[in-house]
N, C-alpha and C positions, 0 to 999 in steps of 0.2 A: 314211368318212374323207373323201372328196372333198366330200360335202355339208357336214360340219362345217367344213372349211377354207373353203368358200365363205361360210357364214354368219359366220364370224369376220371375213373380209375386208370383208363388207359392213358388219357392225356397226362396225368401226374407221373405215371410210370416213365414216359418218354423224356419229360422235364428232368427227372432225377438222374438220368442216364450221364455217366461220365464221358466227356468228349475224348476221342482218340487223339493224342498229341503227336506232332511231328517228333522227330529225334534229332538230337545235335551231338556230335562228339568231336573230339580232337585227335588228329592223325598220330597214331603210335608208330613213329619211325625215327630212326637215327637222325639227329639233328633238328627234330621238331620239339617244341615245348608243349607240354599238356598239363603241367601243374604250376603252382606257384613257385617262383624262383628268385634269385638274385643275379644281378648283372652290373658291370662296371659301365661307365659313362662310354658311349660309343660302341658297345657290344651289339651284335646283331642277334635277334630272337625271332625264330620262325615258327609260324603257326599253319596248321592244316585243318581247315573245318570240313566236316563230313556231315551233311544234313539229309534227311529222308522225310517224305511226306507220309501221311497215315495210310495211303493207298487210295482215298477218295478226294481229299482236299489237296490241291496243289500248294506248294510253297509260293509265296507271294512276295516276301520281302526278306532281305538279309541286311543286317546292320552291325556295324562296329563302333563301340564307344570306348573312350579312355577318360577316365576321371570326369565323366558326366558330359563330355563333349563328343559330338558326333565326328568320327573319322570316316565313316563310309555308310551310305544309305542306299541301297540299291533295290530296285524291283526285279523280280524274277517270276517265272511261271513253269514250274517243273516239279516233279515228284522227287527227283534226287539232285543234290547240288554240293559240289566241292569246290573249295577256294583255298589257295596257298597264298599266304603272304609273309612278309617279314618286317619288323620294326627295328630301330636303332635306339638303344637306351638313351633317354634325355637327362637333363640336369636335375629333373624332378626326383625328389626322394622316394616316392611310391606312386606307382602307375596301376590302376585297375583297369584292365581290358576286359570288356564284355562283347561277346559274339552271340548275336541271336538271330533266330528265323522265326517268321510268322507265316501261317498258312492262310488260304482264302477265307477260311472260317473264323479267323481272328485269333487262333491258338498260338501262342508263342512260348518257345523254349530258349534257353541261353546257357552259355558258359562262362565262367569268370576266371581270369588268371591274373594274379597279383604279381607285379615285379617291383622287387625292392633294390633301391641303388646301393651297391657295393662300392662306394667311393673311397679314394685315397685320402690319407691324413696330410696336413700342411705343417711346414715350419712357418711360423709367423714372426715377424720382426716389426714392432710398432713404430720405431723411429730409428733411421740410420742417417747419420749426418756425414757428407762427403765435401771435401774441398775441391775447387777447380785448380788447374795446373800450377798457378802461382801462389797459391794459399800455403804458407809455411806452417800453419798450425792445424788444420784439418787434413785428414787422410783422403787421398784420392783414389785409392785402388780398393775394390771389394772382392771378398770371396765368400761363396755360399756353400763351401764344401763342409763335410763333417757335421752337419746339421747346426750350422753356426754362421752368423754374418759377422765376417771378420774385415775390418778395415786396415789398410797399409799406407805408410808413406812409400814414396817412389822406390827408395833403396830397399826398404823391407819387402816390397812386393817382387822385386827382382830375384830374391831368394825364395820366393814362393810362387813363381810363375805358372806352375802347373795348376795352382789353385785360383788363379785370378780370373774372375768372371766379367767384371765390369771396371770401367774408370770413368772419372767425371771430369769434364773439360768445358771451357768457355769459348766459343767461336765467334770472331768478330773480323771479318774480312769481306771482300767484294762479293764473295758467294754466298757466305753465311754470316748474317749480321746478327749480333747480340743474342746468341743462342746458347743457353746452357744444355749441354748433351751428355749422354751416357753411350758408351761403345764398350767395345772389348779389345784385347790384344790381337785377335785375330781378324779384325775388321779392316787392316791394312791402313789404318790412319797413322800418318807420320808427321813429324815436326812439332807436335803438341808438347810432349815432354822431351827433354833434351838429356845428353849425357850418356854415359856407359851403362846405366841402368834403366834406360827408356824402354818402353814396350818394342820400339823398333828393333831392339837387340835381343829380345826373348828368343829362346830356342823352342819353347813350348808356348804356343799362341792359341788360347781357348777363344772360340768365336760364340758370341751370343747374338740371336736374332730377336728383333723387337716388332710388335704390332701394336699400334694405337687401337684402344677400345672405345665403345660407347658408354662403358660402364661409368656410373657416377662414384664419387667418393664414398657415399653412404653404401652403395651396393657392394663396393670393395670390402668395407668394414663388415658387412653381414656374411661374406663367404666363410664357410666352416669346413669345406672339403674341395677336392680337386676337380669336381665336375665342371663349375663354372670357369675355372682356370684352364681347363682342355678346351671348353666350348669357346673361349674368347680368342684362341690363337688360330689365325688363318694364315697358312703358309703362303698364300698368294700375295699377301700384303707385307711379308716381311722385310725388314730392313736392317741392316748393320748398325744402324744408329737410332737412338731415341732422341730426337732434337726439338728445339723450341719447347722445353719442358715448362709447363705452366701449372701453377697450383690448382689441384683437382684432377689433373690428367691421369688416367689409368692406362697402363701399358702391359700387354702381355709379352712374355719373353721365353724363349727356349735356350737352355744352357747347353754348352758343349758336352755336359754329362747326359744329356737327354732328358732332363728334368724340365718341367713347365712351371711358370710362376707368373705372378702378377705384381706390379709395383704402382703405388699412389704417390704422387707429388704433394708433399706437406707444404714445403716452403722453398723459394729460390731467391738467391741473391746474385744476380747474374752480372759477373765480370770476372776477369782472369783471377782475381784473389777472393772470389766470392765462394758461395756454398750452396749445397743442394741437400734438401732433407726429404727422405722417402720413407715409406713403410713397404714391406715386402711379405708375400705369401708365395711359398714355393713347396713343390712336392717333397715329401719326406723321402 
């Protein structure tokens, strides 16, 4: 009986011992992130992970998760482990990055860093109506300067040529048939508008680049900051014209000023006297 009681006491004592956990810390060095932070879209954030075993149980697994999704799941077998990596801030408002290590005894420790998007504001214009080159009622030239969407007739635009970012015209020739198009004075498109005040005669010719996106009209409507705007522009696909415009199309654009934006096609009346109705969201 005495021996049995002694064994029971000894066994209970071992079960109640706290396990010795591995350790995990983040590198304290210039350029590395160790705490919750903010970042703009496209910013680079660097992490340095330093993990150590308990001296007995080797580290067996290293894992990185972001917002519940596994970004890395690696098997290791060592007492000491270091890993440097970097990420680029995405369009997601808040990213929770969890870095964890587990030893062969199943003990896990982790570090969590939350990165909150510090995205830019947008100027939004729900409807802009523009006329093609032979439309005498609707204005064909658009300026997005000074936090406003201002349209001009051809003669008026000539007096504000440093502010003109786009003009609307209809193409119908052997090369380009039945196309409502947006371009800019710097696109070197000639012969569309005529006379002394045509863009051909500008001394200041702003250039706007366009990229057709896969965004839907509903996705465009939901955009509230410049993260998606920036992510939608692919310089490798840029063009000096946004052509064959169709209702529901969403284009990304880069202005001569360096600002990025998106426009959505609302309505098209495609002919030389026709009209184009668009909505625009552009960086403030």
